[in-house]
C-alpha positions as CSV (number, residue, x, y, z in Angstrom):
1,M,-119.8,-55.0,-256.2
2,T,-120.4,-51.5,-257.7
3,E,-118.5,-48.7,-256.0
4,L,-120.5,-45.6,-255.4
5,S,-118.8,-42.2,-255.3
6,L,-119.3,-39.7,-252.6
7,R,-121.2,-37.5,-255.0
8,E,-123.5,-40.3,-256.0
9,L,-124.2,-40.9,-252.3
10,N,-124.8,-37.2,-251.8
11,R,-127.3,-36.8,-254.6
12,T,-129.1,-40.0,-253.6
13,L,-129.4,-38.8,-250.0
14,L,-130.7,-35.5,-251.2
15,V,-133.4,-37.1,-253.4
16,R,-134.5,-39.5,-250.6
17,Q,-134.5,-36.8,-248.0
18,M,-136.7,-34.6,-250.3
19,L,-133.9,-32.0,-250.5
20,A,-133.2,-32.1,-254.2
21,Q,-136.5,-30.4,-254.8
22,R,-139.5,-29.6,-252.7
23,V,-142.2,-32.2,-252.9
24,A,-146.0,-32.1,-252.7
25,M,-146.3,-34.6,-249.9
26,T,-148.4,-34.2,-246.8
27,P,-146.4,-33.4,-243.6
28,L,-147.6,-36.8,-242.2
29,D,-146.4,-38.7,-245.2
30,L,-143.1,-36.9,-245.1
31,V,-142.5,-37.7,-241.4
32,R,-143.5,-41.4,-242.1
33,H,-140.9,-41.5,-244.9
34,L,-138.2,-40.0,-242.8
35,V,-139.1,-42.5,-240.0
36,A,-138.7,-39.9,-237.3
37,V,-137.9,-36.1,-237.3
38,Q,-135.6,-34.7,-234.6
39,G,-137.5,-32.4,-232.4
40,Q,-135.3,-31.7,-229.4
41,E,-136.0,-28.0,-229.9
42,P,-139.7,-27.8,-230.7
43,N,-139.4,-25.3,-233.5
44,W,-136.8,-27.1,-235.6
45,P,-139.1,-29.8,-237.1
46,Y,-141.2,-27.0,-238.6
47,V,-138.1,-25.7,-240.4
48,G,-137.2,-29.2,-241.5
49,L,-140.6,-29.8,-243.1
50,W,-140.7,-26.3,-244.6
51,T,-137.4,-26.8,-246.4
52,R,-138.8,-30.1,-248.0
53,L,-142.4,-29.4,-248.8
54,T,-143.9,-27.2,-251.6
55,D,-146.7,-26.0,-249.4
56,F,-146.3,-26.0,-245.6
57,A,-147.8,-23.8,-242.8
58,H,-147.0,-24.0,-239.1
59,D,-150.4,-25.3,-238.2
60,D,-150.1,-28.2,-240.6
61,L,-147.7,-29.8,-238.2
62,A,-149.3,-28.5,-235.0
63,A,-152.6,-30.0,-236.1
64,L,-151.1,-33.5,-236.5
65,L,-149.8,-33.3,-232.9
66,R,-153.2,-32.1,-231.7
67,E,-155.0,-34.9,-233.6
68,R,-152.5,-37.5,-232.1
69,K,-151.4,-38.6,-235.6
70,L,-147.9,-37.5,-234.7
71,V,-146.3,-38.0,-231.3
72,R,-143.3,-36.3,-229.7
73,S,-141.2,-38.5,-227.5
74,T,-137.8,-39.9,-226.8
75,M,-136.8,-42.5,-229.3
76,I,-133.9,-42.9,-231.7
77,R,-130.5,-41.9,-230.4
78,R,-132.2,-41.4,-227.1
79,T,-133.3,-37.9,-228.2
80,V,-136.7,-36.3,-228.7
81,H,-138.2,-36.9,-232.1
82,L,-141.6,-36.7,-233.9
83,A,-143.0,-39.9,-235.4
84,D,-146.2,-41.2,-236.8
85,A,-148.2,-42.5,-233.8
86,H,-148.4,-46.0,-235.3
87,D,-144.7,-46.1,-236.1
88,F,-143.9,-45.1,-232.6
89,R,-145.6,-48.3,-231.3
90,W,-142.8,-50.4,-232.8
91,L,-140.1,-47.8,-233.0
92,R,-139.8,-47.1,-229.3
93,P,-139.6,-50.8,-228.3
94,T,-137.0,-51.3,-231.0
95,V,-134.7,-48.6,-229.6
96,R,-135.6,-49.4,-226.0
97,P,-132.0,-50.5,-225.1
98,V,-130.4,-47.2,-226.0
99,V,-133.2,-45.2,-224.2
100,H,-132.8,-47.3,-221.0
101,A,-129.0,-47.1,-221.2
102,A,-129.4,-43.4,-220.4
103,L,-130.0,-44.3,-216.8
104,Q,-126.4,-45.5,-216.5
105,A,-125.1,-42.0,-217.1
106,P,-124.1,-40.0,-213.9
107,Y,-126.9,-37.4,-214.7
108,F,-129.5,-40.1,-213.8
109,R,-127.5,-42.7,-211.9
110,D,-126.5,-40.5,-209.0
111,E,-130.1,-39.6,-208.3
112,I,-131.8,-43.0,-208.8
113,E,-129.1,-45.2,-207.2
114,G,-130.7,-47.8,-204.9
115,I,-134.2,-47.3,-206.4
116,D,-135.9,-50.4,-207.8
117,L,-136.4,-49.4,-211.4
118,D,-139.5,-51.6,-211.9
119,E,-141.0,-49.9,-208.8
120,L,-140.1,-46.4,-210.3
121,A,-141.7,-47.3,-213.6
122,A,-144.8,-48.6,-211.9
123,A,-145.1,-45.4,-209.8
124,G,-144.7,-43.3,-212.9
125,R,-147.5,-45.2,-214.7
126,E,-149.7,-44.9,-211.7
127,A,-149.2,-41.2,-211.4
128,L,-149.9,-40.6,-215.1
129,S,-152.7,-43.0,-215.5
130,G,-155.6,-41.1,-217.1
131,R,-153.8,-37.8,-216.8
132,I,-151.8,-35.3,-218.8
133,M,-149.5,-33.3,-216.4
134,S,-146.3,-31.3,-216.4
135,R,-143.0,-33.0,-216.0
136,A,-142.6,-30.9,-212.9
137,D,-145.8,-32.1,-211.3
138,L,-144.9,-35.7,-212.2
139,G,-141.6,-35.2,-210.4
140,Q,-143.4,-33.8,-207.3
141,L,-145.7,-36.9,-207.1
142,L,-142.7,-39.2,-207.5
143,G,-140.8,-37.3,-204.9
144,E,-143.5,-38.2,-202.4
145,R,-142.9,-41.8,-203.2
146,F,-139.1,-41.5,-203.3
147,P,-138.2,-38.7,-200.8
148,D,-134.9,-37.0,-200.8
149,R,-134.4,-37.4,-204.5
150,H,-134.1,-34.8,-207.3
151,T,-137.7,-34.6,-208.4
152,R,-137.0,-33.6,-212.0
153,R,-134.5,-36.4,-212.4
154,L,-137.2,-38.9,-211.1
155,A,-139.6,-37.7,-213.8
156,E,-137.0,-37.8,-216.5
157,S,-136.0,-41.3,-215.4
158,V,-139.6,-42.5,-215.8
159,E,-139.5,-41.2,-219.4
160,Q,-136.6,-43.5,-220.1
161,L,-138.4,-46.5,-218.5
162,V,-141.9,-46.0,-219.8
163,P,-143.1,-44.9,-223.3
164,I,-144.3,-41.4,-222.6
165,V,-145.4,-38.7,-225.1
166,H,-145.3,-34.9,-224.8
167,S,-148.5,-33.0,-225.2
168,P,-149.2,-30.9,-228.4
169,V,-148.6,-27.7,-226.5
170,T,-145.0,-28.8,-225.9
171,G,-144.4,-29.4,-229.6
172,A,-146.3,-26.3,-230.9
173,W,-144.5,-23.6,-232.8
174,G,-143.7,-20.7,-230.5
175,K,-141.0,-19.3,-228.3
176,W,-137.5,-20.9,-228.8
177,R,-136.5,-21.4,-225.2
178,N,-137.7,-22.4,-221.7
179,R,-140.9,-24.3,-222.5
180,S,-142.5,-26.4,-219.8
181,V,-143.0,-30.1,-220.9
182,T,-146.4,-31.8,-220.3
183,V,-146.5,-35.6,-220.6
184,A,-148.9,-38.5,-220.9
185,L,-148.7,-42.3,-221.2
186,A,-148.1,-43.2,-224.8
187,E,-150.5,-46.1,-224.9
188,E,-153.3,-44.0,-223.5
189,W,-152.5,-41.1,-225.8
190,I,-152.4,-43.3,-228.9
191,G,-155.2,-45.6,-227.8
192,E,-153.2,-48.8,-228.7
193,P,-150.6,-50.8,-226.8
194,M,-146.9,-50.8,-227.7
195,A,-145.9,-53.4,-230.3
196,A,-143.0,-55.8,-230.3
197,P,-139.5,-54.6,-231.3
198,D,-139.0,-54.8,-235.1
199,E,-135.3,-54.4,-236.2
200,E,-136.1,-55.5,-239.7
201,T,-138.7,-52.8,-240.3
202,L,-136.3,-50.3,-238.7
203,I,-133.6,-51.2,-241.3
204,L,-135.9,-51.3,-244.3
205,R,-137.5,-47.9,-243.4
206,Y,-134.0,-46.4,-242.7
207,L,-132.7,-47.5,-246.1
208,A,-135.6,-46.0,-247.9
209,A,-134.8,-42.6,-246.5
210,F,-131.0,-42.8,-245.9
211,G,-129.6,-45.6,-248.0
212,P,-127.3,-46.9,-249.4
213,A,-125.6,-47.2,-246.0
214,T,-123.3,-49.4,-243.9
215,V,-124.4,-51.3,-240.8
216,A,-122.4,-48.7,-238.8
217,D,-124.5,-45.9,-240.4
218,M,-127.7,-47.7,-239.4
219,Q,-126.6,-48.1,-235.8
220,A,-125.3,-44.5,-235.5
221,W,-128.7,-43.2,-236.7
222,A,-130.8,-45.4,-234.5
223,G,-128.5,-45.5,-231.5
224,V,-128.8,-49.3,-231.3
225,T,-126.2,-52.1,-231.7
226,R,-126.1,-55.6,-233.1
227,L,-127.8,-54.8,-236.3
228,A,-125.2,-56.7,-238.3
229,E,-126.8,-60.0,-237.3
230,V,-130.2,-58.8,-238.6
231,V,-128.7,-57.4,-241.8
232,D,-126.9,-60.8,-242.4
233,E,-130.3,-62.5,-242.3
234,M,-131.8,-60.0,-244.7
235,R,-128.7,-59.9,-247.1
236,T,-130.3,-61.9,-249.9
237,R,-133.1,-59.3,-250.1
238,L,-130.8,-56.3,-250.2
239,R,-128.7,-54.7,-252.9
240,V,-125.0,-54.4,-252.0
241,F,-122.5,-51.7,-253.0
242,T,-119.2,-50.4,-251.7
243,D,-118.1,-46.8,-251.0
244,D,-114.9,-45.0,-251.7
245,Q,-113.4,-46.5,-248.6
246,H,-114.4,-50.0,-249.7
247,R,-117.0,-50.4,-247.0
248,V,-120.0,-52.5,-247.7
249,L,-123.2,-50.5,-248.3
250,F,-126.7,-52.0,-248.2
251,D,-129.8,-50.7,-250.0
252,L,-133.3,-51.7,-251.0
253,P,-133.3,-53.5,-254.3
254,E,-135.9,-51.2,-256.0
255,A,-134.5,-47.9,-254.6
256,P,-133.1,-45.7,-257.4
257,L,-129.7,-44.1,-257.3
258,A,-129.4,-40.4,-258.2
259,D,-127.3,-38.9,-261.0
260,P,-124.1,-37.5,-259.4
261,N,-124.5,-34.5,-261.6
262,L,-128.0,-33.7,-260.6
263,P,-128.4,-29.9,-260.1
264,V,-129.6,-29.2,-256.6
265,P,-130.7,-25.9,-254.9
266,V,-129.5,-24.1,-251.8
267,R,-131.2,-25.5,-248.8
268,F,-131.4,-24.3,-245.2
269,L,-131.4,-27.1,-242.6
270,P,-132.5,-26.9,-239.0
271,A,-130.2,-28.0,-236.2
272,F,-130.1,-31.8,-235.8
273,D,-131.7,-32.4,-239.2
274,N,-132.1,-36.0,-240.2
275,A,-129.9,-35.5,-243.3
276,L,-127.0,-34.3,-241.1
277,L,-127.2,-37.0,-238.5
278,G,-128.3,-40.1,-240.5
279,H,-124.9,-41.7,-240.9
280,K,-121.7,-42.6,-239.0
281,D,-119.7,-41.4,-242.0
282,R,-121.3,-38.1,-242.8
283,R,-119.0,-37.1,-245.7
284,R,-121.8,-37.6,-248.1
285,I,-123.2,-34.3,-246.8
286,I,-120.6,-32.6,-244.6
287,S,-116.8,-32.8,-244.8
288,D,-114.8,-34.0,-241.9
289,E,-113.1,-30.6,-241.9
290,D,-116.4,-28.8,-241.5
291,R,-117.6,-31.3,-238.8
292,R,-114.5,-30.3,-236.8
293,R,-115.5,-26.7,-236.9
294,I,-118.5,-27.4,-234.8
295,A,-117.2,-30.4,-232.9
296,K,-117.7,-28.8,-229.5
297,E,-121.3,-28.0,-230.4
298,A,-122.0,-31.6,-231.6
299,S,-121.9,-32.3,-235.3
300,G,-125.3,-31.5,-236.7
301,G,-126.3,-29.6,-233.5
302,V,-126.3,-26.2,-235.2
303,P,-128.4,-25.0,-238.2
304,M,-126.5,-25.3,-241.5
305,Y,-127.1,-24.7,-245.2
306,L,-126.2,-26.6,-248.3
307,V,-124.6,-25.3,-251.5
308,D,-124.3,-27.8,-254.4
309,G,-125.7,-30.4,-252.0
310,F,-123.0,-30.2,-249.3
311,V,-122.8,-28.2,-246.1
312,H,-121.3,-24.8,-246.9
313,G,-121.7,-22.9,-243.7
314,R,-124.0,-22.3,-240.8
315,W,-126.9,-19.9,-240.0
316,S,-128.6,-18.6,-236.9
317,L,-131.8,-16.7,-236.0
318,D,-131.3,-13.7,-233.7
319,D,-134.7,-12.2,-233.0
320,T,-135.8,-11.2,-236.5
321,T,-132.3,-11.4,-238.2
322,I,-131.1,-14.5,-240.1
323,R,-127.3,-14.4,-239.9
324,V,-125.5,-16.6,-242.4
325,T,-121.8,-17.6,-241.9
326,P,-120.2,-19.1,-245.0
327,W,-117.2,-21.5,-244.4
328,H,-116.2,-21.4,-248.1
329,P,-116.2,-18.9,-250.9
330,L,-119.5,-18.2,-252.6
331,S,-119.9,-17.6,-256.4
332,A,-122.1,-14.6,-257.4
333,T,-124.8,-17.1,-258.5
334,D,-124.7,-19.1,-255.3
335,A,-124.7,-15.9,-253.2
336,E,-127.8,-14.7,-255.0
337,E,-129.6,-18.0,-254.6
338,L,-128.5,-18.1,-250.9
339,R,-130.0,-14.7,-250.2
340,T,-133.3,-15.6,-252.0
341,E,-133.7,-18.8,-250.0
342,A,-132.8,-16.9,-246.8
343,E,-135.6,-14.4,-247.5
344,R,-138.1,-17.2,-247.9
345,L,-136.9,-18.7,-244.7
346,L,-137.2,-15.4,-242.9
347,A,-140.8,-15.0,-244.0
348,F,-141.5,-18.5,-242.5
349,V,-139.7,-18.2,-239.1
350,V,-140.8,-14.6,-238.3
351,P,-144.1,-14.3,-240.2
352,G,-145.6,-10.8,-240.4
353,Q,-142.5,-9.1,-239.0
354,E,-139.8,-7.0,-240.6
355,G,-136.6,-9.0,-240.7
356,K,-133.1,-8.8,-242.0
357,I,-130.6,-11.1,-243.7
358,V,-126.9,-10.7,-242.9
359,I,-124.4,-12.8,-244.9
360,E,-121.0,-12.5,-243.2
361,G,-117.7,-12.3,-244.9
């Protein structure tokens, strides 16, 4: 089997993630390609699409949510993502085990102990049938059915049990903190029933955007287990490599590998970006040393930027100031490119306002 270097994996990931150069795709096609875009903080998906697309405006994404072509909901890794509405129909059932497993955590378990979960799910469906309501109002209705319980926790538990989507208002570009969440039944919102779980499609779509990858990488990205059995059945249809640690990597047979010397630009990534969280072994984009710098904040849970294709430091937005914190020395050329890209980002995140770029160090 051919051994792929870390740099080959890096450049291939950047090409498949549309980070080697901006592309002229539609936002909907890009989200479909990436399978799902992390949207735990509603504004971050906008930054993630901006950094990949040649022509992107805030309303391009907001319109897809309003038109119900994209949905915002809990799915892979048990976190909030945006996905194509039709993909969500098979994706949510496929990752159902990890979503439901959240109810075993003390955050949920202590408040729903003793409640029949089928009864709770049915009550949630009944309350939401034909309606769009705030999570707080849903909790109040459930509290009447299950008194002396934490109402918000009841509503959040229903979201783990029943496919539910967030309204376009929840996912719109806007203030960065303290938004109310409004919800609806996914099947009613999309207008089609949920489909059957489809682990094979999950793997094929993942490899198209993140491959070559190990089974452990696939499982870390999706949050589900036991994919090795599915991959074994698919093995004759997949291309096989090894990495620098002699681990087996799988890929689509027709998927191209990138030149390890491919020049790549500086890129600003949002917190929780797909490219940062798509593998168990993330050395193809961030070193173990740099992951440890932010371990208490969760690797990938802060906005970072790339120089020569690898994480070089972090950035933050403070009102109208972008603050860049390098973790490694910058050459004069890289520093100039970093500032130029930061200025473009500033114009996107605070449009029409005077802003400032601060590069520390």
